[in-house]
C-alpha positions as a LaTeX table, in Angstrom:
\begin{tabular}{lrrr}
\hline
Residue & $x$ (\AA) & $y$ (\AA) & $z$ (\AA) \\
\hline
Unk1 & 65.22 & 45.78 & $-10.84$ \\
Unk2 & 62.73 & 46.11 & $-13.09$ \\
Unk3 & 61.78 & 44.96 & $-16.81$ \\
Unk4 & 59.74 & 47.79 & $-18.64$ \\
Unk5 & 56.83 & 46.44 & $-20.76$ \\
Unk6 & 58.74 & 48.14 & $-23.58$ \\
Unk7 & 61.52 & 46.12 & $-23.13$ \\
Unk8 & 59.74 & 42.86 & $-22.64$ \\
Unk9 & 58.17 & 43.45 & $-25.99$ \\
Unk10 & 61.69 & 43.97 & $-27.44$ \\
Unk11 & 62.88 & 40.60 & $-25.82$ \\
Unk12 & 59.74 & 39.24 & $-27.63$ \\
Unk13 & 60.50 & 40.61 & $-30.72$ \\
Unk14 & 64.13 & 39.06 & $-30.85$ \\
Unk15 & 62.42 & 35.36 & $-31.01$ \\
Unk16 & 61.27 & 33.99 & $-34.01$ \\
Unk17 & 57.56 & 33.36 & $-35.66$ \\
Unk18 & 56.00 & 34.56 & $-32.14$ \\
Unk19 & 52.27 & 34.95 & $-32.63$ \\
Unk20 & 50.37 & 37.17 & $-30.15$ \\
Unk21 & 46.67 & 37.04 & $-29.15$ \\
Unk22 & 44.91 & 39.73 & $-27.11$ \\
Unk23 & 42.42 & 39.17 & $-24.73$ \\
Unk24 & 40.28 & 41.33 & $-22.40$ \\
Unk25 & 43.08 & 41.15 & $-19.38$ \\
Unk26 & 46.06 & 39.59 & $-21.10$ \\
Unk27 & 48.13 & 39.05 & $-23.86$ \\
Unk28 & 49.25 & 35.53 & $-25.01$ \\
Unk29 & 52.29 & 34.30 & $-26.78$ \\
Unk30 & 52.53 & 31.34 & $-29.15$ \\
Unk31 & 55.38 & 29.79 & $-31.96$ \\
Unk32 & 53.55 & 28.02 & $-34.88$ \\
Unk33 & 50.49 & 27.77 & $-32.75$ \\
Unk34 & 51.74 & 26.33 & $-29.41$ \\
Unk35 & 51.45 & 28.77 & $-26.23$ \\
Unk36 & 54.38 & 29.69 & $-24.29$ \\
Unk37 & 53.61 & 32.43 & $-22.36$ \\
Unk38 & 51.41 & 35.44 & $-21.00$ \\
Unk39 & 51.30 & 38.87 & $-19.92$ \\
Unk40 & 48.86 & 40.74 & $-17.53$ \\
Unk41 & 49.32 & 44.27 & $-17.84$ \\
Unk42 & 47.12 & 44.92 & $-14.28$ \\
Unk43 & 49.94 & 43.17 & $-12.48$ \\
Unk44 & 52.83 & 43.45 & $-14.47$ \\
Unk45 & 53.61 & 39.73 & $-14.56$ \\
Unk46 & 54.05 & 37.24 & $-17.41$ \\
Unk47 & 53.29 & 33.46 & $-17.31$ \\
Unk48 & 56.17 & 31.54 & $-18.74$ \\
Unk49 & 56.06 & 27.52 & $-19.89$ \\
Unk50 & 59.38 & 25.98 & $-18.20$ \\
Unk51 & 60.44 & 22.25 & $-17.45$ \\
Unk52 & 58.79 & 21.22 & $-13.49$ \\
Unk53 & 62.55 & 21.32 & $-12.05$ \\
Unk54 & 62.97 & 24.81 & $-13.36$ \\
Unk55 & 59.51 & 25.96 & $-12.03$ \\
Unk56 & 60.45 & 24.42 & $-8.90$ \\
Unk57 & 63.73 & 26.00 & $-8.51$ \\
Unk58 & 62.66 & 29.27 & $-9.38$ \\
Unk59 & 59.95 & 29.61 & $-6.82$ \\
Unk60 & 62.03 & 28.21 & $-4.00$ \\
Unk61 & 65.21 & 30.53 & $-4.78$ \\
Unk62 & 63.12 & 33.78 & $-5.22$ \\
Unk63 & 59.32 & 33.80 & $-4.27$ \\
Unk64 & 59.16 & 37.26 & $-4.29$ \\
Unk65 & 59.74 & 37.12 & $-7.79$ \\
Unk66 & 58.10 & 33.86 & $-9.07$ \\
Unk67 & 55.17 & 31.71 & $-8.25$ \\
Unk68 & 53.54 & 28.55 & $-9.61$ \\
Unk69 & 51.02 & 29.17 & $-11.90$ \\
Unk70 & 50.25 & 25.66 & $-12.73$ \\
Unk71 & 51.69 & 22.51 & $-14.13$ \\
Unk72 & 50.17 & 21.08 & $-17.28$ \\
Unk73 & 51.71 & 18.44 & $-19.78$ \\
Unk74 & 54.65 & 17.85 & $-18.09$ \\
Unk75 & 55.51 & 21.83 & $-18.06$ \\
Unk76 & 55.42 & 24.00 & $-14.95$ \\
Unk77 & 54.32 & 27.35 & $-15.57$ \\
Unk78 & 55.75 & 30.11 & $-13.33$ \\
Unk79 & 54.42 & 33.72 & $-12.61$ \\
Unk80 & 57.21 & 36.19 & $-12.96$ \\
Unk81 & 56.97 & 39.34 & $-11.53$ \\
Unk82 & 58.25 & 42.20 & $-13.87$ \\
Unk83 & 59.27 & 44.69 & $-10.82$ \\
Unk84 & 61.49 & 41.91 & $-9.40$ \\
Unk85 & 63.78 & 40.64 & $-12.48$ \\
Unk86 & 66.35 & 42.32 & $-14.60$ \\
Unk87 & 66.19 & 41.99 & $-18.43$ \\
Unk88 & 68.68 & 39.58 & $-18.84$ \\
Unk89 & 67.24 & 36.90 & $-16.67$ \\
Unk90 & 64.09 & 37.54 & $-18.43$ \\
Unk91 & 65.41 & 37.19 & $-21.58$ \\
Unk92 & 66.60 & 33.76 & $-20.66$ \\
Unk93 & 63.42 & 32.94 & $-18.88$ \\
Unk94 & 61.44 & 33.80 & $-22.35$ \\
Unk95 & 63.87 & 32.19 & $-24.49$ \\
Unk96 & 63.80 & 28.64 & $-22.39$ \\
Unk97 & 59.89 & 29.20 & $-22.78$ \\
Unk98 & 59.73 & 29.53 & $-26.48$ \\
Unk99 & 62.60 & 26.75 & $-26.85$ \\
Unk100 & 60.07 & 24.38 & $-25.04$ \\
Unk101 & 56.99 & 24.96 & $-27.76$ \\
Unk102 & 59.08 & 26.04 & $-31.10$ \\
Unk103 & 59.56 & 23.24 & $-33.38$ \\
Unk104 & 63.22 & 21.68 & $-33.69$ \\
Unk105 & 64.45 & 23.26 & $-36.65$ \\
Unk106 & 63.28 & 26.75 & $-35.42$ \\
Unk107 & 65.37 & 26.21 & $-32.61$ \\
Unk108 & 68.51 & 25.43 & $-34.57$ \\
Unk109 & 67.92 & 28.46 & $-36.42$ \\
Unk110 & 67.28 & 30.93 & $-33.54$ \\
Unk111 & 69.89 & 30.24 & $-30.89$ \\
Unk112 & 70.26 & 32.26 & $-27.65$ \\
Unk113 & 72.44 & 34.88 & $-28.11$ \\
Unk114 & 73.28 & 38.54 & $-26.86$ \\
Unk115 & 71.26 & 39.60 & $-30.10$ \\
Unk116 & 68.68 & 37.29 & $-29.49$ \\
Unk117 & 67.76 & 39.27 & $-26.34$ \\
Unk118 & 68.01 & 43.01 & $-27.74$ \\
\hline
\end{tabular}
C-alpha cells in the first residue's frame, strides 16, 4: 500500500482551483488563497488540514501512517505517510482538506466523486 508522487499529483489535479507554491523543501497547496496541504518529497509525506476530531481519530487508529502535525484555527493538521496509505483513502483526505478551505459555492460545484479522484 503506497501512493506515488505521480498519483498524488493526479489526485490534486482532480480538485478545482488548486494553487501550488514551491519552497525549498516542500510544496504547499491552496484553494483561493487558503492553504489546505503540504508535500515534503524528502520524507514522502503530506500534511493535510482536517477537523480536530478526524485528526485525533486517524492518529489513534493508525499511528504508523498518521501523526499530529499541529492545530490552528480550530483545525487539526495531520501528517500522512504516502508509503502507508492507498490512493482511495488519500483522495478522500485530500478532498476533505480542500473542502475545509474552499468557499461553499466552489464545494457545491465540486462534489467528491469517483471522477474527482482520477
